[in-house]
C-alpha positions in Angstrom: 17.8 18.8 -51.7 19.0 21.1 -54.1 17.8 20.4 -58.1 21.3 19.1 -58.7 21.3 16.6 -56.4 17.5 16.3 -57.3 18.5 15.2 -60.8 21.3 12.4 -60.0 24.0 11.8 -57.6 27.3 10.4 -58.1 29.1 8.0 -56.0 28.2 7.6 -52.9 25.4 9.7 -52.8 21.2 8.8 -52.3 20.2 5.8 -54.8 17.4 7.3 -57.0 14.0 5.6 -56.6 11.7 4.8 -59.9 8.8 7.3 -60.0 5.3 6.0 -59.7 2.8 6.9 -62.3 0.8 10.3 -62.1 3.9 11.4 -59.5 1.6 9.6 -56.6 3.3 7.3 -54.6 1.9 3.6 -53.9 1.3 2.4 -50.2 1.2 -0.9 -49.2 -1.9 -1.6 -47.9 -1.8 -1.2 -43.9 -4.8 -3.0 -42.8 -2.9 -5.9 -41.8 -1.2 -4.1 -38.7 -2.4 -3.6 -35.1 -3.0 -0.3 -33.9 0.4 1.0 -32.6 3.0 -1.4 -34.7 5.1 0.4 -36.5 5.8 -1.2 -40.7 9.6 -1.9 -40.8 12.2 -4.1 -42.8 10.7 -7.9 -42.8 12.8 -10.6 -44.4 14.4 -8.4 -47.3 15.3 -11.2 -50.4 18.6 -10.1 -52.0 16.5 -9.5 -54.9 14.4 -6.6 -53.3 18.2 -5.1 -52.8 19.3 -5.7 -55.7 16.2 -4.1 -57.4 16.3 -1.0 -54.9 20.0 -0.5 -55.6 21.2 -2.0 -59.1 23.7 -0.9 -61.3 21.1 0.4 -63.6 19.5 2.7 -60.7 22.8 4.4 -59.7 23.7 7.9 -60.7 20.3 8.5 -61.2 17.0 10.1 -59.4 13.8 9.9 -60.4 11.9 13.3 -59.9 10.3 14.0 -56.1 7.2 15.8 -57.5 3.5 14.8 -56.3 0.4 15.2 -57.5 -2.3 17.1 -55.5 -4.7 15.2 -53.6 -8.1 15.3 -54.6 -9.7 14.8 -51.1 -10.6 16.8 -48.7 -7.9 18.1 -46.0 -8.0 16.4 -42.8 -7.2 17.6 -39.5 -3.4 19.6 -39.2 -3.8 20.7 -42.5 -2.5 16.9 -43.9 -5.1 16.0 -47.1 -7.0 12.7 -46.7 -5.3 9.6 -48.4 -7.5 7.0 -50.0 -7.4 3.3 -49.5 -4.3 2.9 -46.9 -4.2 6.6 -45.4 -1.3 7.9 -47.0 1.1 8.3 -50.5 3.6 5.8 -50.9 7.0 6.0 -53.4 6.4 3.8 -56.5 8.7 0.6 -55.9 9.6 -2.3 -57.7 7.2 -5.5 -57.2 9.6 -7.4 -55.7 10.8 -4.6 -52.5 6.7 -3.6 -52.5 6.2 -7.1 -51.5 9.2 -7.5 -49.0 8.5 -3.8 -47.4 5.0 -4.9 -45.8 3.9 -3.8 -42.3 4.9 -6.1 -39.5 6.9 -6.1 -36.5 10.3 -3.9 -37.4 13.6 -5.5 -37.6 16.8 -4.2 -38.6 18.0 -4.6 -42.0 21.3 -6.1 -41.1 19.0 -9.2 -40.0 17.4 -9.6 -42.4 20.8 -9.5 -45.1 22.3 -12.7 -42.5 19.1 -14.5 -43.1 19.9 -14.5 -46.4 22.1 -17.4 -47.5 24.1 -15.5 -50.4 25.7 -13.1 -48.4 29.1 -13.3 -48.8 30.5 -15.7 -45.7 32.9 -13.6 -44.7 29.5 -11.2 -43.1 28.1 -14.1 -41.4 31.5 -15.5 -39.8 32.0 -12.2 -37.8 33.0 -12.2 -34.8 34.0 -15.9 -35.0 37.1 -17.6 -33.1 40.1 -16.5 -34.7 42.9 -18.7 -35.0 45.6 -18.7 -32.9 48.7 -17.3 -34.4 52.3 -16.0 -33.6 51.2 -12.5 -34.6 48.5 -12.8 -31.7 51.3 -14.5 -29.1 53.3 -11.5 -29.7 50.5 -8.7 -28.8 50.0 -10.6 -26.0 53.6 -11.4 -24.3 54.2 -7.6 -25.4 50.9 -6.7 -23.0 51.4 -8.8 -20.4 55.2 -7.5 -19.6 53.6 -4.0 -20.2 51.0 -4.7 -17.3 53.4 -6.8 -15.0 55.5 -3.7 -15.1 53.0 -1.0 -14.2 51.4 -3.5 -11.5 55.3 -4.0 -10.3 55.4 -0.4 -10.0 52.2 0.4 -8.4 52.4 -2.1 -5.7 55.9 -0.7 -4.8 55.0 3.1 -4.6 51.3 2.8 -4.0 51.4 3.8 -0.6 49.6 2.7 2.3 46.0 1.6 0.3 48.1 -0.6 -2.0 50.0 -1.9 0.9 46.9 -2.9 2.6 45.1 -4.3 -0.6 48.0 -6.5 -1.1 47.7 -8.1 2.5 44.1 -8.1 3.1 43.7 -11.5 2.0 46.4 -12.7 4.8 44.8 -10.4 7.5 41.7 -11.8 7.2 43.0 -15.2 6.7 44.8 -14.8 9.6 41.6 -13.2 11.9 39.0 -16.2 10.6 41.5 -19.1 10.8 40.6 -22.3 12.7 42.0 -23.3 16.2 45.3 -24.3 16.5 46.7 -26.7 18.7 47.9 -25.5 22.2 51.7 -24.9 23.0 51.8 -26.4 26.4 56.1 -25.6 26.9 55.3 -22.0 26.8 54.0 -20.0 29.5 53.2 -15.9 29.9 53.4 -14.6 33.4 51.4 -10.7 32.8 51.6 -8.0 34.1 47.8 -7.1 34.3 45.2 -3.8 36.2 45.2 -6.0 39.9 48.9 -6.6 40.0 49.4 -3.2 39.1 47.1 -2.4 42.3 49.0 -4.1 44.4 52.8 -3.2 42.6 51.6 0.5 41.4 51.3 1.5 37.5 54.8 2.5 37.3 58.3 0.3 36.9 58.7 -1.9 39.6 61.4 -2.7 41.7 64.0 -5.6 40.3 63.8 -7.2 43.9 60.2 -8.6 42.4 61.4 -9.6 39.8 64.0 -11.4 41.0 62.2 -13.2 43.5 59.5 -14.6 40.4 62.7 -15.7 38.9 64.1 -17.6 41.9 61.0 -19.1 42.3 60.5 -20.5 38.9 63.7 -21.6 38.6 63.3 -23.4 41.7 60.2 -24.9 40.2 62.1 -26.3 37.1 61.8 -24.0 34.3 64.0 -24.7 31.3 64.0 -21.1 29.8 63.0 -18.0 31.8 62.6 -14.7 29.4 62.4 -11.4 30.5 61.2 -8.1 29.7 63.9 -6.6 31.6 66.9 -5.5 30.3 69.9 -7.1 32.3 73.4 -5.4 32.9 71.9 -1.9 32.4 71.7 0.2 35.6 68.1 0.0 37.0 66.3 3.1 36.6 65.4 5.9 39.8 62.3 4.0 41.5 63.6 0.2 41.0 65.2 -0.3 44.3 68.7 0.3 43.1 72.2 -1.7 42.7 71.0 -4.1 45.2 67.7 -4.9 43.3 69.7 -5.4 40.7 72.4 -7.3 42.1 69.3 -10.1 43.2 68.3 -10.1 40.1 71.4 -10.9 38.4 71.8 -13.7 41.2 68.6 -15.3 40.4 69.9 -15.2 36.7 72.4 -17.6 37.7 70.2 -20.2 38.5 68.1 -20.9 35.6 69.0 -20.1 31.3 67.8 -16.5 31.1 66.7 -14.7 28.0 66.5 -11.1 28.3 65.0 -8.0 25.9 67.5 -5.6 24.5 66.7 -2.3 23.8 66.8 -1.2 20.0 67.3 2.5 20.5 70.3 1.2 22.5 73.5 2.7 20.7 75.2 0.7 18.0 78.5 1.2 20.0 77.1 0.0 23.8 78.7 -3.1 24.9 76.3 -6.0 25.5 76.4 -8.5 28.1 77.4 -12.0 27.2 73.9 -13.4 28.3 71.3 -14.5 25.9 69.3 -11.6 24.7 67.0 -10.8 22.0 65.8 -7.6 20.5 61.9 -6.9 20.4 61.7 -4.8 17.3 59.0 -5.3 14.7 58.7 -2.5 11.8 55.4 -2.0 10.3 54.5 -2.2 6.4 53.6 1.3 4.5 49.7 0.6 6.1 51.2 0.8 9.6 50.6 -2.8 10.3 53.6 -5.3 12.0 53.1 -8.2 10.1 57.0 -9.2 10.3 59.9 -8.7 12.0 63.3 -8.5 11.6 65.1 -12.1 12.3 68.7 -10.4 13.5 69.3 -6.9 14.4 72.8 -5.7 14.1 73.7 -4.1 17.5 77.5 -3.2 18.7 79.9 -5.8 17.4 77.2 -8.8 17.4 73.7 -9.4 15.7 71.0 -9.7 17.9 68.3 -11.9 17.5 64.3 -11.4 17.8 63.4 -12.1 21.2 61.1 -15.0 20.0 63.9 -16.4 18.3 66.1 -16.5 21.0 63.1 -17.6 23.4 62.7 -20.7 21.2 66.7 -21.4 20.0 67.0 -21.6 24.2 63.8 -23.8 24.6 64.9 -26.3 22.0 68.8 -26.3 22.8 69.1 -25.5 19.3 71.6 -22.6 17.8 69.3 -20.0 16.6 71.5 -19.6 13.6 70.7 -22.7 12.8 67.1 -22.7 12.6 65.8 -22.6 9.2 63.2 -19.8 9.0 62.2 -18.0 5.8 62.8 -14.3 5.4 62.1 -11.7 3.3 64.3 -9.6 1.3 65.2 -7.4 4.2 65.8 -10.7 6.5 62.6 -10.2 8.2 60.3 -13.3 9.1 56.3 -13.5 9.0 54.7 -13.9 12.6 52.1 -16.6 13.0 49.7 -14.4 14.5 47.1 -16.6 16.7 44.0 -15.0 18.6 44.2 -11.7 19.8 46.7 -9.6 22.3 48.2 -13.3 23.4 48.3 -16.3 21.3 45.3 -18.5 21.5 47.2 -22.1 22.8 49.8 -20.0 25.3 49.0 -20.2 29.4 48.3 -16.6 30.7 49.1 -16.4 34.4 48.4 -12.9 35.9 51.8 -11.8 37.5 49.6 -11.5 40.7 48.6 -14.7 40.8 52.1 -16.2 40.1 52.9 -13.6 42.9 50.4 -15.2 45.4 51.8 -18.7 45.2 55.0 -17.8 45.7 53.9 -15.8 48.8 51.7 -18.9 50.4 54.8 -21.4 49.4 52.8 -23.1 46.8 55.2 -25.1 45.5 53.3 -27.6 43.4 51.4 -24.8 41.5 55.0 -22.7 41.0 56.1 -26.2 39.7 53.0 -26.7 37.6 53.9 -23.7 35.8 57.4 -23.8 35.3 58.1 -27.3 35.3 60.4 -28.2 31.7 58.7 -24.6 30.1 59.4 -21.4 28.8 58.6 -19.1 31.3 58.1 -15.5 29.7 58.0 -12.6 33.0 56.6 -9.1 31.8 56.7 -7.0 34.0 57.4 -3.9 32.5 54.5 -1.2 31.6 53.4 -1.3 28.2 54.8 2.2 26.5 53.6 1.6 23.0 51.4 -0.4 20.9 51.8 -1.9 17.2 49.2 -2.5 15.2 48.6 -6.0 14.0 46.4 -8.1 11.5 44.3 -9.4 14.7 44.3 -6.1 16.5 46.9 -4.0 18.8 49.8 -5.6 21.0 52.5 -4.3 22.6 56.2 -5.2 20.9 56.8 -7.8 23.1 53.5 -9.8 22.6 54.4 -9.8 18.9 57.8 -11.5 20.2 55.4 -14.1 22.4 53.2 -14.8 19.2 56.6 -15.4 17.2 57.9 -17.6 19.7 54.9 -19.9 19.5 55.1 -20.1 15.6 58.2 -21.4 16.0 57.7 -23.8 18.6 54.6 -24.9 16.3 56.6 -25.3 13.4 54.9 -21.9 11.7 55.7 -22.4 7.8 54.3 -18.7 6.3 56.0 -17.6 3.9 56.3 -14.5 1.7 55.9 -15.4 -2.0 59.7 -14.1 -3.6 60.0 -11.5 -6.6 60.8 -14.0 -9.2 57.9 -16.0 -7.7 55.8 -13.5 -7.8 56.9 -11.8 -11.2 56.7 -15.1 -12.8 53.1 -15.5 -11.6 52.3 -11.7 -12.7 53.3 -12.9 -15.9 51.7 -15.9 -16.5 47.9 -14.7 -15.3 48.8 -10.9 -17.7 49.6 -12.9 -20.7 46.6 -15.4 -20.4 44.2 -12.3 -20.0 46.1 -10.4 -22.7 45.8 -13.6 -25.0 42.0 -14.2 -24.4 40.3 -11.1 -25.7 42.8 -11.0 -28.5 41.8 -14.8 -29.7 38.2 -15.3 -28.8 34.9 -13.3 -28.5 35.3 -10.0 -26.1 32.5 -11.1 -24.0 33.4 -14.9 -24.0 37.4 -13.6 -23.3 36.1 -11.1 -20.8 34.3 -13.8 -19.1 37.1 -16.1 -19.1 39.7 -13.4 -17.7 36.9 -13.3 -14.7 36.9 -16.5 -14.1 40.6 -16.3 -14.4 41.1 -13.7 -11.8 38.4 -15.3 -9.8 40.5 -18.9 -9.7 43.7 -16.6 -8.5 41.5 -14.8 -5.7 40.2 -18.4 -4.5 44.1 -19.8 -4.4 45.2 -17.4 -1.9 43.5 -18.3 1.2 43.8 -21.8 -0.3 47.6 -21.4 -0.3 47.7 -20.0 2.6 46.0 -22.9 4.3 48.0 -25.5 2.9 51.4 -25.1 2.5 51.6 -21.5 4.2 52.4 -19.6 1.5 51.4 -15.8 1.3 51.1 -14.5 -2.6 50.8 -11.1 -3.5 47.0 -9.5 -4.8 48.2 -6.1 -6.4 50.9 -7.3 -8.7 49.2 -10.5 -10.1 45.8 -9.0 -10.4 46.6 -5.5 -11.5 48.6 -7.2 -14.6 45.8 -9.1 -14.9 42.8 -6.5 -15.2 45.8 -4.1 -17.6 46.8 -7.0 -19.8 42.8 -7.3 -20.4 42.2 -4.2 -20.8 45.2 -3.7 -23.3 43.9 -6.6 -25.2 40.4 -5.5 -25.7 42.1 -1.7 -27.2 44.0 -4.1 -29.4 41.4 -5.9 -30.7 39.2 -3.5 -30.7 42.0 -1.2 -32.8 42.7 -4.5 -35.1 38.9 -4.6 -35.9 38.2 -1.3 -36.7 39.2 -1.1 -40.3 36.9 -4.4 -41.2 33.7 -3.0 -39.1 34.0 0.5 -41.0 33.5 -1.2 -43.9 30.5 -3.6 -43.4 29.2 -0.6 -41.6 29.9 1.1 -45.1 28.5 -1.7 -46.7 25.6 -1.9 -44.7 24.1 1.6 -44.2 21.3 2.1 -46.9 19.2 4.8 -47.6 16.0 2.8 -48.6 16.5 1.5 -44.8 16.3 5.0 -43.3 13.3 6.1 -45.6 11.3 3.2 -44.6 12.0 3.8 -41.1 10.7 7.4 -41.3 7.8 6.3 -42.8 7.1 4.1 -40.5 7.7 6.3 -37.8 5.1 8.7 -39.5 2.5 6.3 -39.8 2.9 5.8 -36.2 2.7 9.2 -35.4 -0.5 9.6 -37.1 -1.7 6.5 -35.1 -0.8 8.2 -32.0 -2.8 11.4 -32.7 -6.1 9.8 -33.3 -5.6 7.9 -30.6 -4.9 10.9 -28.7 -8.1 12.7 -30.2 -10.4 10.0 -29.1 -8.8 9.8 -25.6 -9.9 13.5 -25.3 -13.6 13.6 -26.5 -13.7 9.9 -23.7 -12.1 12.7 -20.9 -14.7 15.1 -21.7 -17.7 13.3 -20.7 -15.8 11.8 -18.1 -15.3 15.5 -16.4 -19.0 15.8 -16.4 -19.4 12.6 -14.7 -17.3 13.8 -12.1 -18.7 17.0 -11.6 -22.0 15.5 -10.9 -20.1 12.6 -8.6 -18.7 15.6 -6.5 -22.1 17.8 -6.4 -23.4 14.7 -4.5 -20.5 13.7 -2.5 -20.8 17.4 -1.1 -24.5 17.1 -0.1 -23.3 13.9 1.9 -20.5 15.6 3.8 -23.1 18.3 4.8 -25.2 15.2 6.3 -22.6 13.5 7.5 -21.4 16.7 9.4 -24.8 17.5 10.8 -25.5 13.7 12.0 -22.2 14.0 13.5 -22.8 17.0 15.5 -25.7 15.3 16.9 -24.0 12.5 18.0 -21.5 14.6 19.5 -23.7 16.7 21.6 -25.0 13.1 22.8 -21.6 12.1 23.4 -20.8 14.4 25.6 -24.2 14.0 27.5 -23.0 10.0 28.1 -19.6 10.8 29.0 -20.8 13.1 31.8 -22.9 10.1 33.2 -20.7 7.5 32.8 -17.8 9.2 34.1 -18.1 7.7 37.5 -18.3 4.5 36.0 -16.0 4.1 33.4 -12.6 2.9 33.7 -10.0 5.2 33.3 -7.4 4.7 31.0 -3.6 5.5 31.9 -1.6 3.6 30.4 1.5 5.2 29.2 0.9 6.8 25.7 3.7 7.9 23.4 5.3 11.0 24.1 5.3 14.1 21.7 8.8 14.4 21.5 11.2 11.5 19.9 14.3 11.9 22.6 11.8 11.9 25.9 9.6 8.9 24.3 13.1 6.4 24.0 14.0 7.8 27.6 10.8 6.8 29.0 10.8 3.7 27.1 14.5 2.7 28.7 13.2 3.7 32.6 10.1 0.8 31.8 13.2 -1.5 30.9 14.8 -0.5 34.4 11.9 -0.7 36.1 11.2 3.1 36.9 7.6 4.2 35.6 7.4 8.1 34.6 6.6 10.4 32.2 7.4 13.3 33.8 10.6 15.6 32.3 12.1 16.4 35.8 12.7 12.3 35.9 13.2 11.4 32.4 16.4 14.2 33.1 17.6 12.7 36.0 17.6 9.2 34.4 19.6 10.7 31.3 22.1 11.9 33.7 22.0 8.4 35.8 23.1 7.3 31.9 25.7 9.2 30.8 27.3 9.2 34.8 26.6 5.5 34.8 29.9 4.9 31.9 32.2 6.9 34.3 33.5 5.5 37.6 32.8 8.0 39.1 30.7 7.9 42.7 26.6 8.5 42.5 24.6 10.7 45.2 21.2 10.2 45.3 19.0 12.7 47.3 15.0 12.2 47.6 12.5 12.0 49.6 11.4 8.2 51.2 9.6 6.7 48.5 11.1 8.2 45.7 12.8 5.3 43.9 16.0 5.7 45.1 17.3 2.3 44.7 15.9 1.8 41.3 17.8 4.7 39.9 20.7 2.8 42.0 19.8 -0.4 40.2 19.6 1.4 36.9 23.1 3.0 37.1 24.7 -0.3 37.7 22.9 -1.9 34.8 24.0 1.0 32.4 27.5 0.8 33.4 30.3 -1.2 32.4 30.2 -3.3 35.4 26.5 -4.6 34.6 27.3 -8.1 34.1 29.3 -8.2 37.6 27.6 -8.2 41.2 25.1 -5.0 42.6 24.8 -5.4 46.3 22.7 -3.3 47.9 23.3 -2.2 51.9 20.7 -0.4 54.5 23.4 1.4 56.4 20.6 2.2 59.0 20.0 -1.5 59.5 23.5 -2.4 60.7 24.2 -2.7 64.0 27.1 -0.4 65.2 28.9 -3.2 66.8 28.7 -5.9 63.7 29.6 -2.7 61.3 33.4 -3.7 60.2 32.0 -7.7 60.0 29.1 -6.8 57.5 31.0 -4.2 55.3 34.2 -6.0 55.6 34.3 -9.4 56.3 35.7 -11.2 59.1 38.2 -14.3 59.4 37.8 -17.1 61.2 38.5 -17.4 64.8 38.2 -13.1 64.7 35.5 -13.5 67.8 33.2 -15.8 69.4 30.9 -17.1 66.5 33.4 -16.3 63.7 33.8 -20.2 63.1 34.5 -19.6 59.0 35.8 -16.4 56.8 33.1 -14.3 55.5 33.1 -11.8 52.6 31.7 -8.2 53.7 29.5 -6.4 51.6 32.6 -4.2 49.7 34.6 -7.7 48.7 31.0 -9.8 47.7 30.8 -6.4 45.1 34.1 -6.8 43.9 34.1 -5.3 40.5 30.7 -4.3 40.7 28.8 -2.1 42.0 28.1 -1.4 45.8 24.6 0.6 46.8 25.0 2.3 50.4 21.4 3.4 51.4 20.7 5.6 53.9 24.2 6.8 54.2 23.1 9.6 56.2 22.8 7.8 59.4 26.6 6.3 60.0 27.5 7.6 63.0 31.3 9.8 63.1 33.6 6.8 64.1 31.7 4.7 61.2 32.0 7.6 58.5 35.9 7.6 59.5 36.1 3.8 58.8 34.3 4.3 55.4 35.9 7.0 53.8 39.4 5.0 54.1 37.6 2.0 52.0 36.3 4.6 49.5 39.9 6.3 49.7 42.4 3.6 49.7 39.7 0.4 48.2 41.9 -1.4 50.7 40.1 -2.9 53.5 41.5 -5.1 56.5 38.5 -7.9 57.3 38.0 -8.0 61.2 40.9 -10.2 62.7 43.0 -10.2 59.1 46.5 -9.2 59.1 46.6 -8.5 55.3 44.6 -6.1 53.7 42.4 -7.0 50.6 42.0 -4.8 47.7 38.6 -4.1 45.8 37.3 -2.4 42.4 34.0 -1.0 43.2 31.6 1.4 42.1 30.1 3.3 45.2 26.2 4.8 44.6 25.2 5.9 47.8 21.8 7.2 48.7 20.1 9.7 51.2 16.9 10.8 52.5 18.7 13.7 54.5 20.3 17.0 54.0 23.9 15.8 53.5 25.2 20.0 53.1 23.3 20.7 55.7 25.1 17.9 58.5 28.6 18.9 56.6 27.7 22.5 58.3 25.9 21.0 61.4 28.8 18.5 62.2 26.7 15.6 62.1 28.3 14.3 58.4 32.3 14.5 58.1 32.7 16.8 55.2 35.7 15.0 53.7 33.2 11.7 53.2 30.9 14.2 51.6 33.3 15.5 48.8 34.2 11.7 48.2 30.4 10.8 47.5 29.5 13.2 45.3 31.0 12.8 42.8 27.7 13.1 40.7 24.9 13.9 42.6 20.6 13.2 41.6 18.3 15.0 43.3 14.7 12.9 42.6 11.7 15.5 42.8 8.7 14.2 44.7 5.5 12.6 43.8 3.4 15.5 45.0 5.4 17.3 42.0 4.8 15.2 39.4 0.9 14.9 39.5 1.2 13.2 36.2 2.7 10.2 37.2 0.1 9.1 39.6 -2.7 7.8 36.8 0.2 5.5 35.1 1.8 4.5 38.7 -1.7 3.7 40.3 -2.7 1.5 36.9 0.6 -0.2 37.2 0.3 -1.3 40.7 -3.6 -2.4 40.5 -2.6 -4.5 37.4 0.3 -5.9 39.6 -2.4 -6.1 43.0 -5.2 -7.7 40.8 -2.3 -10.2 39.5 -1.8 -11.4 42.6 -5.1 -12.0 44.0 -5.9 -13.8 40.8 -8.6 -10.5 39.4 -7.2 -9.3 36.1 -10.3 -7.2 34.8 -9.9 -4.8 38.1 -9.4 -1.1 36.5 -9.2 1.8 38.3 -12.5 5.1 37.2 -11.8 8.2 36.2 -13.2 9.2 39.5 -10.5 7.6 41.5 -7.7 8.9 39.0 -9.0 12.5 39.9 -9.3 11.7 43.7 -5.6 10.4 43.4 -4.2 13.5 41.5 -5.5 15.5 44.3 -3.3 13.9 46.9 -0.6 15.6 47.7 1.3 12.1 49.1 3.6 12.9 51.4 5.3 9.3 51.4 5.3 9.6 47.7 5.4 5.8 45.7 5.5 3.8 48.6 2.5 6.0 50.3 0.8 5.7 46.9 1.4 2.1 46.5 -0.4 0.8 50.4 -3.3 3.1 49.6 -4.0 1.2 46.3 -3.5 -2.2 47.1 -5.5 -1.5 49.9 -8.2 -0.5 47.6 -7.5 -3.1 45.5 -7.6 -6.0 48.4 -11.4 -4.8 49.6 -12.9 -3.8 46.2 -16.3 -5.5 45.9 -16.4 -4.3 42.0 -14.2 -4.5 38.4 -13.8 -1.0 38.7 -12.2 1.0 41.4 -14.6 4.3 42.2 -13.8 7.2 44.5 -15.7 5.4 46.8 -13.1 2.6 47.3 -10.4 4.3 48.3 -10.0 5.0 52.3 -10.4 8.4 53.6 -6.7 9.5 53.8 -6.2 9.0 49.9 -8.6 10.9 48.8 -8.1 13.5 51.4 -6.0 16.2 49.5 -4.4 18.0 52.9 -3.7 21.9 52.1 -0.3 22.4 53.9 0.7 18.5 53.2 2.5 19.8 50.2 4.7 22.6 51.4 5.4 20.5 54.8 6.3 17.2 53.7 9.4 16.0 54.8 12.1 13.6 54.8 11.9 11.1 57.7 15.2 9.7 58.4 14.1 6.1 58.2 12.7 6.8 54.8 
């Protein structure tokens, strides 16, 4: 600061302090403050403030000169002070008493504690009275916020639309179950029906026969997804089938669907028709359908509306249905692809009842009901709040809602605007008329109350309230209210801040900071002195630890040598630890654990790779062919393929092809009907029919004769077979897993196995390695077998010694796991001690033939 400013300051300059005698600043005693506590302003009275900044002191400043200290200099060049350890500027007595050491509190808090402060300061931030000016600001903010939110709602795109309908969509998915709609029945096309009639368009004669049967059964209305009056496409039976369908439609009230893509100039037939158009919203989700669609010279109702109108014998135009500005009505979705409460009957089930003359069943389905027959293949699907479904399924939901008296309707634009203006006006007025934090909390409560009212309105009145426009207007209005409050109070806040800014507070805080830093420095110096002594102690402790470590290593070496000696002596008596420890690779370890869950015990990478291929192939429907020597676990892998497939919940049927007598081949595999042959006293389902929708395991398939191979081939190709004595074919959906211990490729070359059957079976070929190719699995398998055999005998303390495990590992095991199991179980049964030694194994198990590894070949019966 220059000399001119030292001599005095003008208005707004720093206030001068009175000079202390001899130029030395007086320092308040600091002995009462605890170490580390900072000095500050504490309960400064108004008299003290007036003494520091009174009128007589304004405009002049005492010279800031310091007397040289008489004491010696301390560390860092600072002079040592007597008494309190520092010099301080002289102050009036009242100020010096007020600025004493203690907890540092803001000066503003001290001034607010003085009862003589102006009342305006202590009322700062209090509730402001409502005025016309505040209400006018709130109204303007509400109108602007509502306009912005409305524009965003209209032009926001897919994301805004999805947010606007999010509460409605979640309510549809989580709503409580509704009552059944007994007068609406859907005869739907399904995969089993397509397996019978084909996956493409069906012959209209089939639909005509179903319509005629429903008419005889007493159906009130029959709905068809087949357009009447139009010429059938190629493959539907031609003109004769069209005539049959038109004739059957005369016997019952029929509502047919009309394509929205039909030219507007097309002349429509005089029957009852309905369109299946559903217009998705901006987010691609179909929530409403057009109630009427102009086609040609007439307006066509929605298919669901036409069906409900025909069933209730009420004109479609007379039904009071709420629509939006575009003439659409909300669909009351209940359930998934098909609505809950509506009876869904597979087409093949109805067809079977018609063919077998089950008049009671047809009467139960059709009597006084509206029966919707869906025979057309689904060519497109729509996204709805409850999932993907076809356009005709959306119409079924619409018909169910109309029959159940659905009250769903969308709030009108006028109501939406009114609600948004009311919420926005309240959200703008609250921050302006109350404390900002209270107003903000009230706005949050207001928005939460409206959000809670959305599902409540849906559940009680069926009214769908908007989300984006009211809540967006509320948020924008609240933000505008906060900004307006801040701008309005900015001048008063700045005036109060200038009044409360005093130079002495900054000076006192700076002096307190310097004193605290000095105390911290002294504490740091003391800590450094203590750490120096601690370092010496740590050095001596480290030397002692090094000596102890050297002695411990020496004792460890002696103990290790003694342990090696004992290990050699006890190797023949100690039980071997053959537990399946974790593999080093995380992927291999995960495969090993998955194998154990499937009952396959292995650590061999080749077997784990085969199991990984099984897991990948199980997800497809390709046949699986498992090749391997007898006893390698082919059936375990077949069961694993079934367990890992989508058919895991369906039956798994294992068939030993070598054990079936030739004369019973067809009866066992395909079944027979009652009276087909002597002894056939009842119908019997064959193995293929028992495995329908599941998996059939054909073991030892290489043992089939030529004629049996041809019969099996036809079933694998057509998925259809005839029971013995039956005239109608039976269709099945099975996953085929075959196994053989013979070389089927060589059988094709030699002529004893059909080439076409070989190609049909080898969708995925898996080859299991023999046990001699994976010696690391011997110990794990032997340990598992010992545990199982001991548990059967009630002796859970039997284990294998290391010598016994070594003997088992050296054997070639031409019979693979089956031979190992027989050997170990025999040893457990004849053992007389808790540990199985090499001597307890039979000679056939201990011997390791030199040529067995290379000459062992699968036997036909394995």
